[in-house]
N, C-alpha and C positions, 0 to 999 in steps of 0.2 A: 503494499499499499504504499506507493511513494507519491501518489497525487495530492496536491494541495485542495482539500475540499473545504468550502465555507459556505455558510447559509446567509442570504439577507433578504429583505422584503423584496417583493415582486415589484418590477420597474414596467411601464407601458413598453419598453422596448424590448423586453423579454418575451412577450406574448409572442410575435411573430416567429420566433425561435420555438416556442413551444407549440405552434400549430404545426410547422414543419415536422416535429418530432412525431405528433399523433398522426401525420399522414404516411408514416413508413410502414409498408404492408407486414415486414417482420414484426415491428412492435405491436401492432394491432392484433396480429395473430397470438403473439406471445400473452398480451392482455385479454385476449379474447373480447374486445371492445371495439366496436367500429369507430372508423375516424370520422370526424365531422366537417362540413364545409365550413367555408369562412364564417358566415353569418352565424351558423350554429355554435360554432366554437366560441366567437366573440360575445354571443349572447349567454352562453353557458358561463365563461369567465366573469360576465359583467353581473351576472344575476345570482349565480350558486357559488362562485369563488369569491371574487373580490367584493361582491355585493352582500356577502353572507357575514354578518357582524359576528356569528359563533364559529366561523371558520378561521383557521390559521394558515397560511400558505406561504412558503419561503422557496425562493430561488436557490437552485444549487449550483454553485460556482466551482469549475475546476481550474486552477490555476488563472483565475480572473476571468473565464470564459464561462458562459451559460451552459451548464449541461443537462438542465432539467429542473423540476421543481418537486416538492414534497409539501404535503398538506394534510390537515385533520379536520374532521367536521362532526357535528352530531347527525346520527341518522339511525332512525328505529330504537331510540332508547339507550344507544351506545355511541361512545366518542370511536371514529375510525380514523385510520391513517392510509395514504397512499402515496405512490410516487411515481414519477414517469421520467426515465433517464433516456437521452438521446443515444441511439444505438453505438455511436462512436467511442462511448464511455462504458459500454457493457463489460463485463469481467475483469474491471480494473479496482473495484472495491468502493466505487464511487458512491452506490447506494447504501452500502453498509455504514460508510463514514457519514454520509448524510443523514441517514436514520438515526445512529447512535448519537449524533448531536442535536438533531429535531427531539428526541426523548427527552432534552434537557430544556428544550423550549416549551412543548407542550408536556404540562406535569400532571394533567388529570389520569387518573388510572381507574378503571383498567382502560386501555386502549385496544381495539379490535383491528386487524388486518384481513382482508378477504384476498386470496390469491387463487387462480386458476389452478387446476392440479397439474397442468402440464408446464408450468412456470417456474421449474426448478432453481433457476437462479434467485427468482425472488423469494421462493422459499427459503433457501440458504441464508439470504440477507437477513429475513426475519429470525430464524433461529441463532445467527451469529449475535444477533441483537437481543437476544433474551426472550423472544416471544415463543409461547408454547402453542403446538397444535391443540384445538379444542374439538372441532367437529368439521364434517363434510357437509354441504348443501348444494341444492340448484342454483346455479348464478341467476340472479335477477336482471332483466332488461338489456341483456346482451343480444338478444334475437337468435341466440343459439343454444343448442343441449350442452352445458357446460357445467362441470362440477367444480365448485370452488372449496378450498380448505380455508377454514376461517382459523386465525391465529391470534392469541391474547397476551398482551404485556401486562403483567399487574404490578 
């Protein structure tokens, strides 16, 4: 883990990078979540992410460059965490370092993470950061027949 990973507040200039990341077909396959067109992406970020006072979202920087984002929000009676890392940063410890740092920003416990069963990289990130496997469930809202694993950090 020799990358310099840092978190900071999301800035408007970060959004085009996040938009491009979510267009990557390998990333959407790994997340089992379809990409959004520009209007839907902008509306989602304006309303559900940046416009949600209960959500905490940070930009992940690697050596000063935008590498992705990490966020936490309440949903269904639980606090969730999720992250999206640009494919060029996969397999380099970026998500692990970002999540470890983010767990000091968001101190509410427990915090839950949902990850599709085939996303072994993200499962390893959660395990390395101290999350425990709790259950499997059918993914909601993906439009696909997908099984998610739910991990919890207490």
